[in-house]
PDB file of N, CA, C, O and CB in Angstrom:
ATOM      1  N   MET A   1       0.844  -1.170   0.000  1.00  0.00           N
ATOM      2  CA  MET A   1       0.000   0.000   0.000  1.00  0.00           C
ATOM      3  C   MET A   1       0.895   1.240   0.000  1.00  0.00           C
ATOM      4  O   MET A   1       1.953   1.245   0.629  1.00  0.00           O
ATOM      5  CB  MET A   1      -0.963  -0.006   1.220  1.00  0.00           C
ATOM      6  N   SER A   2       0.478   2.266  -0.690  1.00  0.00           N
ATOM      7  CA  SER A   2       1.249   3.494  -0.787  1.00  0.00           C
ATOM      8  C   SER A   2       1.224   4.257   0.520  1.00  0.00           C
ATOM      9  O   SER A   2       0.256   4.212   1.278  1.00  0.00           O
ATOM     10  CB  SER A   2       0.722   4.365  -1.910  1.00  0.00           C
ATOM     11  N   GLN A   3       2.319   4.959   0.758  1.00  0.00           N
ATOM     12  CA  GLN A   3       2.399   5.771   1.960  1.00  0.00           C
ATOM     13  C   GLN A   3       2.809   7.188   1.596  1.00  0.00           C
ATOM     14  O   GLN A   3       3.547   7.423   0.639  1.00  0.00           O
ATOM     15  CB  GLN A   3       3.386   5.162   2.967  1.00  0.00           C
ATOM     16  N   VAL A   4       2.307   8.123   2.390  1.00  0.00           N
ATOM     17  CA  VAL A   4       2.657   9.526   2.231  1.00  0.00           C
ATOM     18  C   VAL A   4       3.396   9.939   3.493  1.00  0.00           C
ATOM     19  O   VAL A   4       2.964   9.632   4.604  1.00  0.00           O
ATOM     20  CB  VAL A   4       1.387  10.426   1.977  1.00  0.00           C
ATOM     21  N   THR A   5       4.498  10.630   3.318  1.00  0.00           N
ATOM     22  CA  THR A   5       5.267  11.115   4.456  1.00  0.00           C
ATOM     23  C   THR A   5       5.150  12.631   4.512  1.00  0.00           C
ATOM     24  O   THR A   5       5.372  13.323   3.517  1.00  0.00           O
ATOM     25  CB  THR A   5       6.756  10.674   4.360  1.00  0.00           C
ATOM     26  N   VAL A   6       4.798  13.139   5.693  1.00  0.00           N
ATOM     27  CA  VAL A   6       4.656  14.570   5.901  1.00  0.00           C
ATOM     28  C   VAL A   6       5.687  14.997   6.930  1.00  0.00           C
ATOM     29  O   VAL A   6       5.736  14.450   8.032  1.00  0.00           O
ATOM     30  CB  VAL A   6       3.211  14.942   6.356  1.00  0.00           C
ATOM     31  N   SER A   7       6.505  15.970   6.574  1.00  0.00           N
ATOM     32  CA  SER A   7       7.490  16.505   7.517  1.00  0.00           C
ATOM     33  C   SER A   7       6.869  17.666   8.271  1.00  0.00           C
ATOM     34  O   SER A   7       6.355  18.604   7.662  1.00  0.00           O
ATOM     35  CB  SER A   7       8.788  16.955   6.784  1.00  0.00           C
ATOM     36  N   THR A   8       6.915  17.604   9.589  1.00  0.00           N
ATOM     37  CA  THR A   8       6.334  18.657  10.412  1.00  0.00           C
ATOM     38  C   THR A   8       7.397  19.683  10.771  1.00  0.00           C
ATOM     39  O   THR A   8       8.579  19.491  10.485  1.00  0.00           O
ATOM     40  CB  THR A   8       5.702  18.070  11.684  1.00  0.00           C
ATOM     41  N   THR A   9       6.974  20.765  11.394  1.00  0.00           N
ATOM     42  CA  THR A   9       7.919  21.810  11.791  1.00  0.00           C
ATOM     43  C   THR A   9       8.772  21.388  12.985  1.00  0.00           C
ATOM     44  O   THR A   9       9.759  22.046  13.316  1.00  0.00           O
ATOM     45  CB  THR A   9       7.169  23.093  12.122  1.00  0.00           C
ATOM     46  N   PHE A  10       8.385  20.289  13.627  1.00  0.00           N
ATOM     47  CA  PHE A  10       9.155  19.783  14.766  1.00  0.00           C
ATOM     48  C   PHE A  10      10.148  18.705  14.340  1.00  0.00           C
ATOM     49  O   PHE A  10      10.663  17.963  15.177  1.00  0.00           O
ATOM     50  CB  PHE A  10       8.214  19.227  15.834  1.00  0.00           C
ATOM     51  N   ASN A  11      10.416  18.620  13.030  1.00  0.00           N
ATOM     52  CA  ASN A  11      11.328  17.630  12.450  1.00  0.00           C
ATOM     53  C   ASN A  11      10.891  16.205  12.756  1.00  0.00           C
ATOM     54  O   ASN A  11      11.715  15.337  13.044  1.00  0.00           O
ATOM     55  CB  ASN A  11      12.740  17.852  12.966  1.00  0.00           C
ATOM     56  N   ILE A  12       9.609  15.982  12.690  1.00  0.00           N
ATOM     57  CA  ILE A  12       9.051  14.646  12.858  1.00  0.00           C
ATOM     58  C   ILE A  12       8.381  14.273  11.543  1.00  0.00           C
ATOM     59  O   ILE A  12       7.579  15.037  11.006  1.00  0.00           O
ATOM     60  CB  ILE A  12       8.036  14.583  14.065  1.00  0.00           C
ATOM     61  N   ASP A  13       8.712  13.103  11.034  1.00  0.00           N
ATOM     62  CA  ASP A  13       8.088  12.608   9.816  1.00  0.00           C
ATOM     63  C   ASP A  13       6.888  11.749  10.187  1.00  0.00           C
ATOM     64  O   ASP A  13       7.017  10.760  10.908  1.00  0.00           O
ATOM     65  CB  ASP A  13       9.100  11.803   8.959  1.00  0.00           C
ATOM     66  N   VAL A  14       5.745  12.129   9.697  1.00  0.00           N
ATOM     67  CA  VAL A  14       4.511  11.393   9.949  1.00  0.00           C
ATOM     68  C   VAL A  14       4.151  10.654   8.672  1.00  0.00           C
ATOM     69  O   VAL A  14       4.094  11.247   7.595  1.00  0.00           O
ATOM     70  CB  VAL A  14       3.349  12.346  10.405  1.00  0.00           C
ATOM     71  N   GLU A  15       3.908   9.348   8.798  1.00  0.00           N
ATOM     72  CA  GLU A  15       3.579   8.531   7.638  1.00  0.00           C
ATOM     73  C   GLU A  15       2.105   8.135   7.674  1.00  0.00           C
ATOM     74  O   GLU A  15       1.583   7.716   8.707  1.00  0.00           O
ATOM     75  CB  GLU A  15       4.473   7.278   7.586  1.00  0.00           C
ATOM     76  N   PHE A  16       1.452   8.276   6.531  1.00  0.00           N
ATOM     77  CA  PHE A  16       0.057   7.893   6.377  1.00  0.00           C
ATOM     78  C   PHE A  16      -0.054   6.884   5.250  1.00  0.00           C
ATOM     79  O   PHE A  16       0.602   7.017   4.216  1.00  0.00           O
ATOM     80  CB  PHE A  16      -0.836   9.128   6.104  1.00  0.00           C
ATOM     81  N   GLU A  17      -0.885   5.879   5.455  1.00  0.00           N
ATOM     82  CA  GLU A  17      -1.163   4.945   4.372  1.00  0.00           C
ATOM     83  C   GLU A  17      -2.335   5.478   3.555  1.00  0.00           C
ATOM     84  O   GLU A  17      -3.343   5.916   4.108  1.00  0.00           O
ATOM     85  CB  GLU A  17      -1.468   3.521   4.923  1.00  0.00           C
ATOM     86  N   LEU A  18      -2.192   5.436   2.245  1.00  0.00           N
ATOM     87  CA  LEU A  18      -3.278   5.879   1.366  1.00  0.00           C
ATOM     88  C   LEU A  18      -4.268   4.743   1.191  1.00  0.00           C
ATOM     89  O   LEU A  18      -3.881   3.600   0.950  1.00  0.00           O
ATOM     90  CB  LEU A  18      -2.732   6.348  -0.013  1.00  0.00           C
ATOM     91  N   SER A  19      -5.537   5.060   1.311  1.00  0.00           N
ATOM     92  CA  SER A  19      -6.554   4.029   1.105  1.00  0.00           C
ATOM     93  C   SER A  19      -6.782   3.831  -0.384  1.00  0.00           C
ATOM     94  O   SER A  19      -6.575   4.756  -1.169  1.00  0.00           O
ATOM     95  CB  SER A  19      -7.880   4.406   1.812  1.00  0.00           C
ATOM     96  N   PRO A  20      -7.202   2.647  -0.779  1.00  0.00           N
ATOM     97  CA  PRO A  20      -7.455   2.380  -2.198  1.00  0.00           C
ATOM     98  C   PRO A  20      -8.602   3.236  -2.734  1.00  0.00           C
ATOM     99  O   PRO A  20      -9.460   3.697  -1.982  1.00  0.00           O
ATOM    100  CB  PRO A  20      -7.769   0.897  -2.410  1.00  0.00           C
ATOM    101  N   PHE A  21      -8.594   3.433  -4.036  1.00  0.00           N
ATOM    102  CA  PHE A  21      -9.584   4.297  -4.673  1.00  0.00           C
ATOM    103  C   PHE A  21     -11.000   3.785  -4.460  1.00  0.00           C
ATOM    104  O   PHE A  21     -11.899   4.587  -4.210  1.00  0.00           O
ATOM    105  CB  PHE A  21      -9.299   4.415  -6.159  1.00  0.00           C
ATOM    106  N   HIS A  22     -11.229   2.488  -4.549  1.00  0.00           N
ATOM    107  CA  HIS A  22     -12.592   1.960  -4.429  1.00  0.00           C
ATOM    108  C   HIS A  22     -13.157   2.182  -3.023  1.00  0.00           C
ATOM    109  O   HIS A  22     -14.364   2.370  -2.875  1.00  0.00           O
ATOM    110  CB  HIS A  22     -12.614   0.463  -4.771  1.00  0.00           C
ATOM    111  N   LYS A  23     -12.319   2.165  -2.000  1.00  0.00           N
ATOM    112  CA  LYS A  23     -12.814   2.434  -0.650  1.00  0.00           C
ATOM    113  C   LYS A  23     -13.165   3.912  -0.479  1.00  0.00           C
ATOM    114  O   LYS A  23     -14.145   4.251   0.183  1.00  0.00           O
ATOM    115  CB  LYS A  23     -11.768   2.015   0.395  1.00  0.00           C
ATOM    116  N   ARG A  24     -12.368   4.776  -1.072  1.00  0.00           N
ATOM    117  CA  ARG A  24     -12.663   6.207  -0.999  1.00  0.00           C
ATOM    118  C   ARG A  24     -13.921   6.543  -1.779  1.00  0.00           C
ATOM    119  O   ARG A  24     -14.720   7.373  -1.345  1.00  0.00           O
ATOM    120  CB  ARG A  24     -11.486   7.026  -1.526  1.00  0.00           C
ATOM    121  N   LEU A  25     -14.101   5.903  -2.927  1.00  0.00           N
ATOM    122  CA  LEU A  25     -15.300   6.119  -3.737  1.00  0.00           C
ATOM    123  C   LEU A  25     -16.542   5.631  -3.004  1.00  0.00           C
ATOM    124  O   LEU A  25     -17.571   6.307  -3.016  1.00  0.00           O
ATOM    125  CB  LEU A  25     -15.171   5.407  -5.089  1.00  0.00           C
ATOM    126  N   LEU A  26     -16.460   4.471  -2.370  1.00  0.00           N
ATOM    127  CA  LEU A  26     -17.585   3.957  -1.607  1.00  0.00           C
ATOM    128  C   LEU A  26     -17.929   4.883  -0.441  1.00  0.00           C
ATOM    129  O   LEU A  26     -19.108   5.113  -0.170  1.00  0.00           O
ATOM    130  CB  LEU A  26     -17.276   2.552  -1.094  1.00  0.00           C
ATOM    131  N   ALA A  27     -16.934   5.412   0.245  1.00  0.00           N
ATOM    132  CA  ALA A  27     -17.176   6.346   1.342  1.00  0.00           C
ATOM    133  C   ALA A  27     -17.837   7.619   0.830  1.00  0.00           C
ATOM    134  O   ALA A  27     -18.727   8.163   1.484  1.00  0.00           O
ATOM    135  CB  ALA A  27     -15.863   6.682   2.061  1.00  0.00           C
ATOM    136  N   TRP A  28     -17.407   8.099  -0.340  1.00  0.00           N
ATOM    137  CA  TRP A  28     -18.012   9.297  -0.926  1.00  0.00           C
ATOM    138  C   TRP A  28     -19.474   9.051  -1.278  1.00  0.00           C
ATOM    139  O   TRP A  28     -20.315   9.923  -1.058  1.00  0.00           O
ATOM    140  CB  TRP A  28     -17.236   9.735  -2.176  1.00  0.00           C
ATOM    141  N   VAL A  29     -19.790   7.879  -1.822  1.00  0.00           N
ATOM    142  CA  VAL A  29     -21.164   7.547  -2.190  1.00  0.00           C
ATOM    143  C   VAL A  29     -22.035   7.443  -0.937  1.00  0.00           C
ATOM    144  O   VAL A  29     -23.173   7.913  -0.935  1.00  0.00           O
ATOM    145  CB  VAL A  29     -21.209   6.224  -2.992  1.00  0.00           C
ATOM    146  N   VAL A  30     -21.515   6.836   0.118  1.00  0.00           N
ATOM    147  CA  VAL A  30     -22.267   6.744   1.369  1.00  0.00           C
ATOM    148  C   VAL A  30     -22.529   8.137   1.919  1.00  0.00           C
ATOM    149  O   VAL A  30     -23.648   8.427   2.343  1.00  0.00           O
ATOM    150  CB  VAL A  30     -21.508   5.887   2.407  1.00  0.00           C
ATOM    151  N   ASP A  31     -21.521   9.006   1.923  1.00  0.00           N
ATOM    152  CA  ASP A  31     -21.712  10.383   2.386  1.00  0.00           C
ATOM    153  C   ASP A  31     -22.749  11.117   1.541  1.00  0.00           C
ATOM    154  O   ASP A  31     -23.563  11.873   2.070  1.00  0.00           O
ATOM    155  CB  ASP A  31     -20.382  11.143   2.356  1.00  0.00           C
ATOM    156  N   LEU A  32     -22.718  10.897   0.247  1.00  0.00           N
ATOM    157  CA  LEU A  32     -23.679  11.541  -0.647  1.00  0.00           C
ATOM    158  C   LEU A  32     -25.107  11.104  -0.325  1.00  0.00           C
ATOM    159  O   LEU A  32     -26.016  11.934  -0.291  1.00  0.00           O
ATOM    160  CB  LEU A  32     -23.346  11.218  -2.109  1.00  0.00           C
ATOM    161  N   PHE A  33     -25.308   9.805  -0.089  1.00  0.00           N
ATOM    162  CA  PHE A  33     -26.646   9.319   0.259  1.00  0.00           C
ATOM    163  C   PHE A  33     -27.117   9.877   1.594  1.00  0.00           C
ATOM    164  O   PHE A  33     -28.297  10.191   1.749  1.00  0.00           O
ATOM    165  CB  PHE A  33     -26.660   7.797   0.303  1.00  0.00           C
ATOM    166  N   ILE A  34     -26.220  10.005   2.552  1.00  0.00           N
ATOM    167  CA  ILE A  34     -26.600  10.580   3.844  1.00  0.00           C
ATOM    168  C   ILE A  34     -27.024  12.030   3.674  1.00  0.00           C
ATOM    169  O   ILE A  34     -28.018  12.457   4.261  1.00  0.00           O
ATOM    170  CB  ILE A  34     -25.439  10.480   4.847  1.00  0.00           C
ATOM    171  N   MET A  35     -26.275  12.796   2.874  1.00  0.00           N
ATOM    172  CA  MET A  35     -26.633  14.199   2.653  1.00  0.00           C
ATOM    173  C   MET A  35     -27.963  14.324   1.904  1.00  0.00           C
ATOM    174  O   MET A  35     -28.783  15.178   2.241  1.00  0.00           O
ATOM    175  CB  MET A  35     -25.521  14.914   1.873  1.00  0.00           C
ATOM    176  N   LEU A  36     -28.180  13.483   0.895  1.00  0.00           N
ATOM    177  CA  LEU A  36     -29.442  13.528   0.158  1.00  0.00           C
ATOM    178  C   LEU A  36     -30.614  13.144   1.053  1.00  0.00           C
ATOM    179  O   LEU A  36     -31.676  13.762   0.975  1.00  0.00           O
ATOM    180  CB  LEU A  36     -29.383  12.600  -1.057  1.00  0.00           C
ATOM    181  N   PHE A  37     -30.438  12.137   1.897  1.00  0.00           N
ATOM    182  CA  PHE A  37     -31.483  11.743   2.831  1.00  0.00           C
ATOM    183  C   PHE A  37     -31.807  12.892   3.779  1.00  0.00           C
ATOM    184  O   PHE A  37     -32.978  13.163   4.045  1.00  0.00           O
ATOM    185  CB  PHE A  37     -31.059  10.497   3.624  1.00  0.00           C
ATOM    186  N   TYR A  38     -30.786  13.567   4.287  1.00  0.00           N
ATOM    187  CA  TYR A  38     -31.003  14.714   5.178  1.00  0.00           C
ATOM    188  C   TYR A  38     -31.760  15.824   4.451  1.00  0.00           C
ATOM    189  O   TYR A  38     -32.690  16.404   5.012  1.00  0.00           O
ATOM    190  CB  TYR A  38     -29.654  15.249   5.711  1.00  0.00           C
ATOM    191  N   LEU A  39     -31.373  16.126   3.211  1.00  0.00           N
ATOM    192  CA  LEU A  39     -32.047  17.183   2.462  1.00  0.00           C
ATOM    193  C   LEU A  39     -33.508  16.839   2.189  1.00  0.00           C
ATOM    194  O   LEU A  39     -34.371  17.716   2.245  1.00  0.00           O
ATOM    195  CB  LEU A  39     -31.321  17.439   1.149  1.00  0.00           C
ATOM    196  N   ILE A  40     -33.790  15.587   1.897  1.00  0.00           N
ATOM    197  CA  ILE A  40     -35.172  15.177   1.644  1.00  0.00           C
ATOM    198  C   ILE A  40     -36.007  15.317   2.914  1.00  0.00           C
ATOM    199  O   ILE A  40     -37.115  15.854   2.876  1.00  0.00           O
ATOM    200  CB  ILE A  40     -35.223  13.722   1.125  1.00  0.00           C
ATOM    201  N   ILE A  41     -35.480  14.837   4.034  1.00  0.00           N
ATOM    202  CA  ILE A  41     -36.212  14.928   5.294  1.00  0.00           C
ATOM    203  C   ILE A  41     -36.399  16.390   5.706  1.00  0.00           C
ATOM    204  O   ILE A  41     -37.485  16.772   6.141  1.00  0.00           O
ATOM    205  CB  ILE A  41     -35.476  14.151   6.401  1.00  0.00           C
ATOM    206  N   ALA A  42     -35.348  17.213   5.574  1.00  0.00           N
ATOM    207  CA  ALA A  42     -35.455  18.630   5.933  1.00  0.00           C
ATOM    208  C   ALA A  42     -36.459  19.338   5.032  1.00  0.00           C
ATOM    209  O   ALA A  42     -37.212  20.190   5.503  1.00  0.00           O
ATOM    210  CB  ALA A  42     -34.081  19.318   5.839  1.00  0.00           C
ATOM    211  N   GLY A  43     -36.482  19.004   3.750  1.00  0.00           N
ATOM    212  CA  GLY A  43     -37.456  19.600   2.839  1.00  0.00           C
ATOM    213  C   GLY A  43     -38.882  19.231   3.193  1.00  0.00           C
ATOM    214  O   GLY A  43     -39.785  20.063   3.099  1.00  0.00           O
ATOM    215  N   LYS A  44     -39.092  17.977   3.602  1.00  0.00           N
ATOM    216  CA  LYS A  44     -40.439  17.556   3.996  1.00  0.00           C
ATOM    217  C   LYS A  44     -40.870  18.236   5.288  1.00  0.00           C
ATOM    218  O   LYS A  44     -42.039  18.590   5.440  1.00  0.00           O
ATOM    219  CB  LYS A  44     -40.499  16.035   4.161  1.00  0.00           C
ATOM    220  N   ILE A  45     -39.951  18.420   6.209  1.00  0.00           N
ATOM    221  CA  ILE A  45     -40.290  19.108   7.459  1.00  0.00           C
ATOM    222  C   ILE A  45     -40.609  20.570   7.183  1.00  0.00           C
ATOM    223  O   ILE A  45     -41.576  21.103   7.728  1.00  0.00           O
ATOM    224  CB  ILE A  45     -39.134  18.997   8.479  1.00  0.00           C
ATOM    225  N   LEU A  46     -39.809  21.228   6.341  1.00  0.00           N
ATOM    226  CA  LEU A  46     -40.081  22.629   6.015  1.00  0.00           C
ATOM    227  C   LEU A  46     -41.383  22.796   5.240  1.00  0.00           C
ATOM    228  O   LEU A  46     -42.038  23.833   5.341  1.00  0.00           O
ATOM    229  CB  LEU A  46     -38.931  23.211   5.212  1.00  0.00           C
ATOM    230  N   ALA A  47     -41.759  21.782   4.470  1.00  0.00           N
ATOM    231  CA  ALA A  47     -42.999  21.869   3.703  1.00  0.00           C
ATOM    232  C   ALA A  47     -44.226  21.841   4.615  1.00  0.00           C
ATOM    233  O   ALA A  47     -45.304  22.271   4.206  1.00  0.00           O
ATOM    234  CB  ALA A  47     -43.074  20.726   2.691  1.00  0.00           C
ATOM    235  N   GLN A  48     -44.079  21.347   5.829  1.00  0.00           N
ATOM    236  CA  GLN A  48     -45.199  21.270   6.764  1.00  0.00           C
ATOM    237  C   GLN A  48     -45.570  22.641   7.330  1.00  0.00           C
ATOM    238  O   GLN A  48     -46.696  22.843   7.784  1.00  0.00           O
ATOM    239  CB  GLN A  48     -44.862  20.318   7.901  1.00  0.00           C
ATOM    240  N   PHE A  49     -44.633  23.573   7.302  1.00  0.00           N
ATOM    241  CA  PHE A  49     -44.883  24.899   7.859  1.00  0.00           C
ATOM    242  C   PHE A  49     -45.436  25.828   6.789  1.00  0.00           C
ATOM    243  O   PHE A  49     -45.182  25.643   5.599  1.00  0.00           O
ATOM    244  CB  PHE A  49     -43.598  25.485   8.461  1.00  0.00           C
ATOM    245  N   ASN A  50     -46.189  26.820   7.220  1.00  0.00           N
ATOM    246  CA  ASN A  50     -46.743  27.806   6.306  1.00  0.00           C
ATOM    247  C   ASN A  50     -45.692  28.896   6.092  1.00  0.00           C
ATOM    248  O   ASN A  50     -45.646  29.879   6.831  1.00  0.00           O
ATOM    249  CB  ASN A  50     -48.082  28.406   6.859  1.00  0.00           C
ATOM    250  N   LEU A  51     -44.865  28.715   5.090  1.00  0.00           N
ATOM    251  CA  LEU A  51     -43.785  29.664   4.820  1.00  0.00           C
ATOM    252  C   LEU A  51     -44.167  30.697   3.764  1.00  0.00           C
ATOM    253  O   LEU A  51     -43.356  31.556   3.418  1.00  0.00           O
ATOM    254  CB  LEU A  51     -42.544  28.918   4.377  1.00  0.00           C
ATOM    255  N   ASP A  52     -45.393  30.622   3.249  1.00  0.00           N
ATOM    256  CA  ASP A  52     -45.813  31.554   2.204  1.00  0.00           C
ATOM    257  C   ASP A  52     -45.971  32.972   2.727  1.00  0.00           C
ATOM    258  O   ASP A  52     -45.791  33.930   1.974  1.00  0.00           O
ATOM    259  CB  ASP A  52     -47.114  31.093   1.590  1.00  0.00           C
ATOM    260  N   SER A  53     -46.302  33.122   3.998  1.00  0.00           N
ATOM    261  CA  SER A  53     -46.557  34.457   4.542  1.00  0.00           C
ATOM    262  C   SER A  53     -45.275  35.143   5.024  1.00  0.00           C
ATOM    263  O   SER A  53     -45.318  36.296   5.452  1.00  0.00           O
ATOM    264  CB  SER A  53     -47.552  34.367   5.689  1.00  0.00           C
ATOM    265  N   MET A  54     -44.145  34.450   4.959  1.00  0.00           N
ATOM    266  CA  MET A  54     -42.889  35.031   5.448  1.00  0.00           C
ATOM    267  C   MET A  54     -42.206  35.832   4.349  1.00  0.00           C
ATOM    268  O   MET A  54     -42.460  35.621   3.164  1.00  0.00           O
ATOM    269  CB  MET A  54     -41.945  33.930   5.964  1.00  0.00           C
ATOM    270  N   GLU A  55     -41.350  36.740   4.748  1.00  0.00           N
ATOM    271  CA  GLU A  55     -40.589  37.527   3.784  1.00  0.00           C
ATOM    272  C   GLU A  55     -39.379  36.734   3.305  1.00  0.00           C
ATOM    273  O   GLU A  55     -38.972  35.755   3.930  1.00  0.00           O
ATOM    274  CB  GLU A  55     -40.145  38.871   4.402  1.00  0.00           C
ATOM    275  N   TRP A  56     -38.808  37.180   2.175  1.00  0.00           N
ATOM    276  CA  TRP A  56     -37.690  36.462   1.569  1.00  0.00           C
ATOM    277  C   TRP A  56     -36.471  36.425   2.478  1.00  0.00           C
ATOM    278  O   TRP A  56     -35.773  35.412   2.523  1.00  0.00           O
ATOM    279  CB  TRP A  56     -37.320  37.098   0.247  1.00  0.00           C
ATOM    280  N   SER A  57     -36.205  37.490   3.194  1.00  0.00           N
ATOM    281  CA  SER A  57     -35.019  37.506   4.047  1.00  0.00           C
ATOM    282  C   SER A  57     -35.135  36.490   5.181  1.00  0.00           C
ATOM    283  O   SER A  57     -34.141  35.874   5.566  1.00  0.00           O
ATOM    284  CB  SER A  57     -34.800  38.904   4.620  1.00  0.00           C
ATOM    285  N   ASP A  58     -36.338  36.313   5.713  1.00  0.00           N
ATOM    286  CA  ASP A  58     -36.553  35.307   6.749  1.00  0.00           C
ATOM    287  C   ASP A  58     -36.423  33.901   6.183  1.00  0.00           C
ATOM    288  O   ASP A  58     -35.865  33.013   6.827  1.00  0.00           O
ATOM    289  CB  ASP A  58     -37.926  35.489   7.393  1.00  0.00           C
ATOM    290  N   LEU A  59     -36.941  33.703   4.978  1.00  0.00           N
ATOM    291  CA  LEU A  59     -36.850  32.387   4.354  1.00  0.00           C
ATOM    292  C   LEU A  59     -35.405  31.996   4.076  1.00  0.00           C
ATOM    293  O   LEU A  59     -35.015  30.850   4.301  1.00  0.00           O
ATOM    294  CB  LEU A  59     -37.650  32.360   3.061  1.00  0.00           C
ATOM    295  N   TYR A  60     -34.610  32.944   3.589  1.00  0.00           N
ATOM    296  CA  TYR A  60     -33.202  32.645   3.330  1.00  0.00           C
ATOM    297  C   TYR A  60     -32.489  32.245   4.612  1.00  0.00           C
ATOM    298  O   TYR A  60     -31.647  31.347   4.599  1.00  0.00           O
ATOM    299  CB  TYR A  60     -32.503  33.851   2.693  1.00  0.00           C
ATOM    300  N   GLY A  61     -32.815  32.896   5.708  1.00  0.00           N
ATOM    301  CA  GLY A  61     -32.198  32.556   6.986  1.00  0.00           C
ATOM    302  C   GLY A  61     -32.584  31.161   7.449  1.00  0.00           C
ATOM    303  O   GLY A  61     -31.737  30.407   7.929  1.00  0.00           O
ATOM    304  N   ILE A  62     -33.856  30.815   7.308  1.00  0.00           N
ATOM    305  CA  ILE A  62     -34.326  29.496   7.733  1.00  0.00           C
ATOM    306  C   ILE A  62     -33.699  28.402   6.879  1.00  0.00           C
ATOM    307  O   ILE A  62     -33.204  27.405   7.404  1.00  0.00           O
ATOM    308  CB  ILE A  62     -35.858  29.417   7.655  1.00  0.00           C
ATOM    309  N   TYR A  63     -33.721  28.591   5.559  1.00  0.00           N
ATOM    310  CA  TYR A  63     -33.144  27.585   4.676  1.00  0.00           C
ATOM    311  C   TYR A  63     -31.635  27.455   4.885  1.00  0.00           C
ATOM    312  O   TYR A  63     -31.098  26.350   4.805  1.00  0.00           O
ATOM    313  CB  TYR A  63     -33.442  27.931   3.223  1.00  0.00           C
ATOM    314  N   THR A  64     -30.960  28.539   5.144  1.00  0.00           N
ATOM    315  CA  THR A  64     -29.519  28.480   5.385  1.00  0.00           C
ATOM    316  C   THR A  64     -29.218  27.697   6.651  1.00  0.00           C
ATOM    317  O   THR A  64     -28.296  26.882   6.668  1.00  0.00           O
ATOM    318  CB  THR A  64     -28.931  29.891   5.484  1.00  0.00           C
ATOM    319  N   LEU A  65     -29.981  27.931   7.709  1.00  0.00           N
ATOM    320  CA  LEU A  65     -29.758  27.190   8.951  1.00  0.00           C
ATOM    321  C   LEU A  65     -30.049  25.704   8.800  1.00  0.00           C
ATOM    322  O   LEU A  65     -29.327  24.869   9.344  1.00  0.00           O
ATOM    323  CB  LEU A  65     -30.617  27.764  10.058  1.00  0.00           C
ATOM    324  N   VAL A  66     -31.102  25.373   8.064  1.00  0.00           N
ATOM    325  CA  VAL A  66     -31.466  23.970   7.904  1.00  0.00           C
ATOM    326  C   VAL A  66     -30.460  23.246   7.013  1.00  0.00           C
ATOM    327  O   VAL A  66     -30.104  22.100   7.287  1.00  0.00           O
ATOM    328  CB  VAL A  66     -32.879  23.848   7.319  1.00  0.00           C
ATOM    329  N   TYR A  67     -30.005  23.897   5.962  1.00  0.00           N
ATOM    330  CA  TYR A  67     -29.101  23.247   5.010  1.00  0.00           C
ATOM    331  C   TYR A  67     -27.624  23.461   5.335  1.00  0.00           C
ATOM    332  O   TYR A  67     -26.755  22.997   4.597  1.00  0.00           O
ATOM    333  CB  TYR A  67     -29.382  23.754   3.621  1.00  0.00           C
ATOM    334  N   LEU A  68     -27.339  24.146   6.412  1.00  0.00           N
ATOM    335  CA  LEU A  68     -25.941  24.412   6.795  1.00  0.00           C
ATOM    336  C   LEU A  68     -25.121  23.136   7.013  1.00  0.00           C
ATOM    337  O   LEU A  68     -23.963  23.101   6.598  1.00  0.00           O
ATOM    338  CB  LEU A  68     -25.909  25.248   8.061  1.00  0.00           C
ATOM    339  N   PRO A  69     -25.658  22.099   7.638  1.00  0.00           N
ATOM    340  CA  PRO A  69     -24.835  20.889   7.795  1.00  0.00           C
ATOM    341  C   PRO A  69     -24.385  20.289   6.459  1.00  0.00           C
ATOM    342  O   PRO A  69     -23.275  19.768   6.359  1.00  0.00           O
ATOM    343  CB  PRO A  69     -25.607  19.844   8.578  1.00  0.00           C
ATOM    344  N   VAL A  70     -25.223  20.357   5.454  1.00  0.00           N
ATOM    345  CA  VAL A  70     -24.831  19.820   4.141  1.00  0.00           C
ATOM    346  C   VAL A  70     -23.815  20.731   3.472  1.00  0.00           C
ATOM    347  O   VAL A  70     -22.890  20.256   2.813  1.00  0.00           O
ATOM    348  CB  VAL A  70     -26.064  19.647   3.230  1.00  0.00           C
ATOM    349  N   LEU A  71     -23.982  22.024   3.637  1.00  0.00           N
ATOM    350  CA  LEU A  71     -23.056  22.969   3.021  1.00  0.00           C
ATOM    351  C   LEU A  71     -21.657  22.881   3.629  1.00  0.00           C
ATOM    352  O   LEU A  71     -20.652  23.088   2.949  1.00  0.00           O
ATOM    353  CB  LEU A  71     -23.590  24.383   3.161  1.00  0.00           C
ATOM    354  N   CYS A  72     -21.621  22.573   4.916  1.00  0.00           N
ATOM    355  CA  CYS A  72     -20.310  22.463   5.588  1.00  0.00           C
ATOM    356  C   CYS A  72     -19.689  21.117   5.309  1.00  0.00           C
ATOM    357  O   CYS A  72     -18.589  20.835   5.784  1.00  0.00           O
ATOM    358  CB  CYS A  72     -20.447  22.671   7.107  1.00  0.00           C
TER     359      CYS A  72
END
């Protein structure tokens, strides 16, 4: 397995093993499904509230707070 060596400012070499591409791809797909599931559930919860009477600035704030975990 490939290794990456990182030299620190304290003159210590830290070695990391690189994971294979298929494991990284599988992890990315799992993360993507988790984010999509969260967005679907958050969208359904927001749809339950009467957001039509709110102003645009309030809506942007609510949507930003709800979708912030996915954005980060």
